[in-house]
SETORFI-278455 format. One line per field, with one value per residue (C-alpha): residue number from 1; residue in three letters; z, x, y. Coordinates in steps of 0.02 Angstrom, whole numbers, plus 50000, padded with zeros to 5 digits. Example, Ala and Ser with C-alpha at 12.3 -4.5 7.8 and 13.67 -1.06 7.14 Angstrom:
<sites>
i: c(1  2)
aa: c(ALA  SER)
pz: c(50390  50357)
px: c(50615  50684)
py: c(49775  49947)
</sites>
This chain:
<sites>
i: c(1  2  3  4  5  6  7  8  9  10  11  12  13  14  15  16  17  18  19  20  21  22  23  24  25  26  27  28  29  30  31  32  33  34  35  36  37  38  39  40  41  42  43  44  45  46  47  48  49  50  51  52  53  54  55  56  57  58  59  60  61  62  63  64  65  66  67  68  69  70  71  72  73  74  75  76  77  78  79  80  81  82  83  84  85  86  87  88  89  90  91  92  93  94  95  96  97  98  99  100  101  102  103  104  105  106  107  108  109  110  111  112  113  114  115  116  117  118  119  120  121  122  123  124  125  126  127  128  129  130  131  132  133  134  135  136  137  138  139  140  141  142  143  144  145  146  147  148  149  150  151  152  153  154  155  156  157  158  159  160  161  162  163  164  165  166  167  168  169  170  171  172  173  174  175  176  177  178  179  180  181  182  183  184  185  186  187  188  189  190  191  192  193  194  195  196  197  198  199  200  201  202  203  204  205  206  207  208  209  210  211  212  213  214  215  216  217  218  219  220  221  222  223  224  225  226  227  228  229  230  231  232  233  234  235  236  237  238  239  240  241  242  243  244  245  246  247  248  249  250  251  252  253  254  255  256  257  258  259  260  261  262  263  264  265  266  267  268  269  270  271  272  273  274  275  276  277  278  279  280  281  282  283  284  285  286  287  288  289  290  291  292  293  294  295  296  297  298  299  300  301  302  303  304  305  306  307  308  309  310)
aa: c(MET  ILE  ASP  LEU  MET  ARG  LEU  ARG  ALA  PHE  ILE  TYR  ALA  ALA  GLU  SER  LEU  SER  PHE  SER  GLU  ALA  ALA  LYS  GLN  LEU  HIS  LEU  THR  GLN  PRO  THR  VAL  SER  HIS  HIS  ILE  LYS  THR  LEU  GLU  LYS  THR  LEU  GLY  VAL  GLU  LEU  PHE  SER  ARG  SER  GLY  HIS  THR  LEU  LYS  LEU  THR  GLU  ALA  GLY  ARG  LEU  LEU  LEU  PRO  PHE  ALA  HIS  LYS  LEU  ILE  HIS  GLN  ALA  THR  GLU  VAL  GLN  GLU  MET  MET  ILE  SER  LEU  GLN  GLN  ASN  ILE  VAL  GLY  HIS  LEU  ARG  ILE  ALA  CYS  SER  THR  THR  ALA  GLY  LYS  TYR  VAL  LEU  PRO  GLN  LEU  ALA  ALA  ARG  PHE  CYS  GLN  ARG  PHE  PRO  GLY  ILE  LYS  VAL  SER  ILE  LEU  ALA  CYS  THR  SER  GLN  HIS  VAL  ILE  PRO  GLN  LEU  LEU  GLU  GLY  GLU  ALA  ASN  LEU  ALA  VAL  VAL  SER  SER  TYR  ASP  LEU  CYS  ARG  ASN  GLY  LEU  GLU  CYS  GLN  GLU  PHE  PHE  LYS  ASP  ILE  ILE  THR  LEU  ILE  VAL  PRO  ALA  ASN  HIS  PRO  TRP  THR  ARG  ARG  GLN  SER  ILE  GLU  PRO  ALA  ASP  LEU  ILE  GLU  GLU  GLN  MET  ILE  ILE  ARG  GLU  PRO  THR  SER  GLY  THR  ARG  ARG  VAL  LEU  LEU  THR  GLU  LEU  ALA  LYS  HIS  ASP  ILE  THR  PHE  ASP  ASP  LEU  ARG  ILE  ASN  LEU  GLU  LEU  GLY  ASN  ALA  GLU  ALA  ILE  VAL  ARG  THR  VAL  GLU  ALA  GLY  PHE  GLY  LEU  SER  PHE  VAL  SER  THR  LEU  ALA  ALA  ASP  TRP  ALA  ILE  ARG  LEU  GLY  HIS  ILE  ALA  ALA  ILE  PRO  VAL  ALA  GLY  LEU  GLU  LEU  ARG  ARG  THR  ILE  TYR  MET  VAL  ARG  ARG  THR  LEU  GLU  THR  PRO  ASN  ARG  PRO  GLN  GLU  VAL  PHE  TRP  SER  PHE  VAL  HIS  ASP  PRO  SER  ASN  ALA  ASP  LEU  LEU  ARG  LEU  ALA  GLY  GLN  LEU  SER)
pz: c(45590  45734  45710  45859  45832  45831  45996  46075  46019  46098  46260  46281  46236  46356  46501  46477  46399  46282  46097  46108  46263  46177  46027  46135  46223  46060  45967  45838  45777  45853  45681  45665  45836  45787  45631  45720  45841  45701  45602  45752  45789  45612  45622  45781  45731  45893  45964  46094  46151  46174  46127  46200  46164  46229  46348  46304  46392  46368  46307  46380  46235  46267  46446  46400  46269  46378  46480  46327  46231  46371  46364  46174  46178  46317  46220  46055  46148  46231  46060  45987  46139  46134  45947  45982  46129  46014  45907  46033  46219  46321  46318  46373  46510  46666  46780  46958  47065  47251  47391  47547  47652  47666  47479  47457  47552  47467  47293  47242  47284  47195  47039  47037  47042  46899  46795  46820  46747  46613  46563  46421  46530  46624  46785  46855  47032  47045  47219  47250  47384  47412  47335  47172  47150  47080  46960  46892  46857  46783  46674  46605  46689  46780  46736  46906  47082  47259  47391  47572  47557  47469  47461  47314  47211  47119  46966  46839  46954  47001  47162  47218  47384  47380  47559  47743  47837  48028  48116  48279  48426  48433  48583  48621  48672  48851  48879  49036  48933  48865  49032  49011  48902  48840  48878  48887  48763  48903  48942  48780  48847  48956  48828  48699  48528  48352  48218  48024  47918  47900  47731  47796  47801  47963  48047  47984  48055  48222  48234  48210  48335  48471  48449  48505  48672  48676  48636  48508  48451  48557  48706  48658  48688  48508  48485  48308  48139  48011  47831  47823  47920  47909  47983  48127  48164  48178  48290  48407  48409  48458  48609  48559  48585  48532  48378  48273  48106  47981  48052  47880  47912  48085  48074  48047  48197  48305  48253  48297  48468  48427  48466  48542  48480  48620  48606  48640  48716  48624  48463  48298  48200  48035  47863  47686  47548  47379  47194  47077  46890  46773  46727  46551  46521  46347  46336  46409  46415  46543  46665  46641  46674  46831  46894  46892  46950  47113  47185  47097  47224  47201  47287  47437  47553  47515  47544  47694  47776  47769  47875  47998  48054  48225)
px: c(50267  50367  50555  50650  50798  50674  50598  50771  50809  50649  50685  50855  50788  50644  50751  50884  50768  50907  50927  51114  51133  51030  51144  51297  51227  51179  51337  51236  51232  51107  51018  51000  50916  50805  50755  50711  50604  50510  50486  50419  50300  50242  50215  50111  50022  50063  50191  50303  50402  50360  50499  50526  50695  50824  50700  50635  50481  50378  50198  50060  50077  50264  50237  50112  50229  50382  50338  50272  50433  50535  50426  50441  50628  50642  50533  50626  50791  50723  50661  50836  50922  50804  50837  51022  51008  50931  51085  51226  51261  51124  51141  51037  51001  50904  50826  50777  50674  50710  50609  50661  50818  50852  50845  50980  51104  51077  51029  51190  51297  51171  51175  51368  51370  51244  51350  51502  51405  51324  51444  51335  51198  51208  51107  51039  50970  50842  50816  50637  50506  50376  50240  50341  50410  50251  50211  50393  50364  50195  50254  50399  50538  50592  50594  50585  50553  50605  50469  50430  50239  50150  49994  50075  50074  49910  49839  49947  50103  50188  50294  50426  50510  50678  50747  50697  50741  50764  50714  50804  50796  50955  51004  51156  51312  51303  51118  51075  50984  51154  51174  51016  50982  50819  50678  50488  50382  50310  50485  50481  50344  50468  50600  50626  50586  50637  50527  50519  50398  50214  50248  50395  50387  50487  50357  50215  50294  50334  50154  50080  50193  50165  49975  49989  50044  49913  50041  50006  50118  50011  50081  50265  50361  50406  50509  50577  50522  50647  50634  50807  50870  51054  51008  50917  51070  51175  51052  51041  51230  51232  51123  50958  50848  50815  50733  50695  50785  50828  50982  51065  51067  51130  51258  51409  51381  51337  51503  51598  51511  51439  51265  51192  51053  50932  50812  50627  50531  50382  50409  50433  50516  50542  50480  50488  50564  50488  50543  50408  50382  50238  50138  50104  50280  50343  50477  50634  50780  50888  50738  50693  50874  50888  50719  50790  50963  50897  50883  51026  51114  51271  51177  51112  51250  51203  51017  51049  51163  51020  50915  51051  51113  51057)
py: c(49834  49902  49898  49835  49958  50099  50031  50028  50204  50258  50169  50245  50415  50401  50350  50480  50613  50653  50601  50634  50523  50386  50395  50381  50226  50147  50193  50289  50472  50587  50620  50429  50418  50566  50481  50317  50414  50508  50348  50260  50406  50399  50211  50226  50386  50477  50597  50510  50663  50844  50961  51133  51209  51089  51008  50837  50758  50604  50628  50521  50410  50399  50351  50215  50143  50131  49971  49883  49932  49851  49689  49677  49698  49564  49441  49465  49435  49281  49213  49238  49158  49006  48976  48991  48870  48735  48739  48748  48784  48868  49050  49199  49327  49266  49399  49349  49466  49445  49529  49426  49451  49269  49245  49389  49281  49111  49165  49248  49092  48985  49104  49099  48912  48914  49035  48922  48771  48872  49010  49062  49125  49295  49312  49473  49482  49618  49682  49740  49758  49626  49732  49745  49569  49487  49634  49621  49439  49457  49601  49505  49612  49459  49274  49207  49272  49230  49263  49213  49185  49041  49151  49237  49077  49102  49184  49101  49077  48917  48891  48773  48770  48850  48829  48836  48998  49013  49165  49203  49329  49431  49539  49649  49550  49615  49580  49488  49353  49296  49201  49104  48949  49012  49138  49127  49222  49324  49394  49492  49609  49703  49733  49873  49791  49829  49755  49732  49829  49765  49679  49575  49387  49386  49496  49382  49228  49312  49375  49207  49118  49254  49241  49055  49122  49261  49395  49533  49676  49788  49703  49735  49889  49929  50082  50058  49983  49958  49884  49812  49663  49717  49885  49797  49688  49847  49933  49784  49779  49960  49913  50002  49850  49668  49597  49448  49423  49291  49195  49225  49405  49400  49251  49362  49470  49314  49232  49382  49396  49570  49506  49348  49229  49182  49034  49073  48925  48877  48977  48889  49027  48946  48992  48921  49025  48998  49020  49073  49075  49105  48948  49016  49076  49079  48939  49013  48890  48987  48995  48812  48756  48868  48804  48627  48678  48741  48566  48493  48372  48486  48627  48526  48591  48774  48749  48639  48774  48903  48785  48739  48912  48953)
</sites>
């Protein structure tokens, strides 16, 4: 039987590569941590660390064990929290992975409201790339995830609509287009463009809409590709081109007059942001409560605001 305290000692030692540092974080003595590691190695029949002088390194067995150790600790904590929740107020730790820019603007406010209503629950929002958000969910590192593509909702995953996001064309405040009510898609061909990275949901929507007007990215004068919406807003503000970003990311600069939002005739630049969970998830009260809380009537103003900004 694997002792959870020994697993914790292993995790802290593995991540710091120091028994003394692990002892400090666990409020134990170094000999106690060393004893926990040796006992765990004996139980598993493998060496988890290679020791050379004062240098500590993970063995192959140690590297293989680390993600499973994290998962076991998470599951043990969730079992304890679930049992406590049955007896009294809902408590626990909810981890939400978020890979989409729009979600990063709405999710923190929603989580703050949730924590006010359920003070026994701690919420951690994990920023990650779109390639890593689903693995984090499937491996148990996150209880929920926020994504911008329904295509990810398969292989044991369940999606619910979170909110609608508007994508807008932004230009520098002194751009000639600010004197026009709107532009045509063909007008974009003559301008210096900044675009999001290939895995971006904003880029995917833009590519689909431009294709309806027989325009591809090859037709555009793309001079810069950035993986961060906030960085794009700043770059447009500085006069280095124009771009399409989530209105949630650009709203502050538009309000201050640092950039301008320009309508593009014939482009439906909206996308749906989804919340995802595992369909075969072990019962988790904080996750279940947050899943329902998303569309609580008290949050209608927040989700509606995201779809109204323009």
